[in-house]
Structures are given as structure tokens and as C-alpha cells.
N, C-alpha and C positions, 0 to 999 in steps of 0.2 A: 538824645536826652529825654525822659519819660517823665511827665507827673501825672499822677491821676489820685485822684482822692473825690468825695462826695461830691463836693459843690464847687471843686476846682477845676480848672482846664485840663486837658489830657492832648498834652504835646510832645508829638515824637513823629519822629523822622519816620517815613514809609518806605518800604522799599519797592524797587521797581517793580512792576507787574511783566509778568512773562512776554516776550513780542507778540507771543500768539493769543494774548487775552486770557491764559489760564485755562480757567471751566469755564469760559464763555462770557460773554461781555465783550463790550467795545473797551479798548483801551487809548487812553492819550499817547498819541507818538508825536514828539516835537524837540528841536534841539534841545531843549531846557523844559522840564516838567514844573508845570504849570500849580502856583500855592494857592490856595483854597484856606479862606476863614470859614470853619464852620461855628454856628452860633446855634446851640439847643441846649434847652435846661433838659430835657428827659435824657438821664444818665444813658441809658440801655440804647436810645436813638441815637444819641451823639456816638457812642463807642460804634456800634454798626454802624451808621454811613461814615465815619471815618474809614472804616474796615474798607467800605466800598470805594469809597474816593480813593483811597490808597490803591486798590485793586484796577482803579480806572487809570492811574497812574499819576497821580496828583500827591504834592506835597501839603499835607494836613496839618493845619493847626486848630486845634477845636478851643470855643469857649463855653461854658456853662452857663452864662448868662450874660445879659446886655453889657453890664458895669463892665464884666471884663472882656467883653469885645472890644469896647470903646478903649479901655486901658490897655487892651494888645498894639491897638490901630495908632495909639500915643505912643506906644513906646518906643518909637522910630526904625528905622530902616524901611527896607523898601516894600509897600503896601502889597499885599493878595493881589492877585489876579481877578480872583471871583470872591463873592461873599455869600454864602450859602447861610439864609436867615430864618430861624422860626419868627414866625408872627406874632406869635402869643407866649409869652413869657411873663414869668412875674416879675416885680419891679419895674425894671427898664423895659419895654414892650418893643416888637421890632419894628414899629413906626420911628419910636423914637432913637431906636440903635439908629436905623436907616438914616436919618436926620443930623445925625454927630457923625456917621460916616460920610455923608456927603460934603458935609466943614471940612473934615480931613483931607479926604480923597474924591472929589466929586467923579472922576470918570472910572474908579472901582464898579463893574457890573456885579449886581446883587439878585441874588435867587432868592425870593422868599419863600417860605415854604408853610404850609398848614393845615389840618384835617379840617378847618372850617372855609367851605365856597364861599361866604361871605366876605372873610377877611382876606382871601384870595381876591374877590372881586373887588376888592376896595384896592387892594395892593396895585392891580394892573390898572387901575381909574385913575390913581394918584399919579400913573406914568413915571415915576422914580425906579422903577426894578426893571430888570433885563428879562426877567421870567420868572414866573411864577410855577410853585412843583405842591401838588396835593400828596397829602399824606393820606395813608400809608403809599411808597412808591418804592419800585424795584431797581436795580442796577441799570437794565436798558434805559427805563424813565428818566433816572439820573444823570445819564450819561448824555442822552438827547437833550435834554432840558438845559447843562451845562455848556455843551456843546451848540446851544443856541444863542448863549447868556454871554459866550465867549466870541462871539461873532463866525460859528462855523469852522472855527480850527478841529482839527480831527482829533 
């Protein structure tokens, strides 16, 4: 099912990546595809990162803002295996989203993303994130960061 819009989420099942990784880049290989919640307010980056995550073998649900991410989390069902969270967003910022997600599912690893080194340092210092990811990032950096956040899973 696909939903796309200006400020609404893009939620769509991603096709399995080729076993050889396709056009380069590592692929997540496990008995069950890992689920990722991507929270990014920039539409172009949200779409691009969703595609990258799909290429890596993740099932992706994307939220356009923090409020939407928390609503998706509260919506029931099994929580994602990892959250990729933009630190700086209008309205509910990344730290506020992180706090809300910690109340709902304390054990879910969160990767905090930002183009601001100061924000990444603050996120790391708080000790509540599994990893930080500087923007811009490429496929290999995203894959390695997610691997670390998920405890070294391939």
C-alpha cells in the first residue's frame, strides 16, 4: 500500500533487494527482513533514504514529521527493528520524538541524523541513541551505521 503526499508519510512495502546487492552496496540478509521507521521532514531526502533502505533489504515506513512518527508507533502492531530519526524538524524535534518513542518502546535502537555536528554531539552525549549519522550520507555509510545500531547484524 502506498501513500504519498506533501506532508504526509510515504508508507510502502519495499521489494527485496537482489541477493548480490544489485548495483553495489551491502544488503541486509536475515531470515526475516528488518523493519525501519524513517522520520525525515525533507521530502526529497525521505524518498531517497527510503529507496536506499529498501535497496539494503529493509521494509520501510516513513514519517514526514515527529508527530506522525509517534502516531505510527502508537498505532499498534509490532514496533520497528530500528528508527532513523532526523534531529532537526519543525514542531516536534528529534529529541522530543526520541523521548516519546522511549516511553512506547524503550529497547528499539534509534539512529539520530543531522547535518549539524553540534546536534550529533548532543545526541551522542545524551546516550539514548544507538548511533549518529551525519548528513549527507551515502549508501555504504547508512548500511554500516544501521549494522552498528542493530548490534552487528549483517
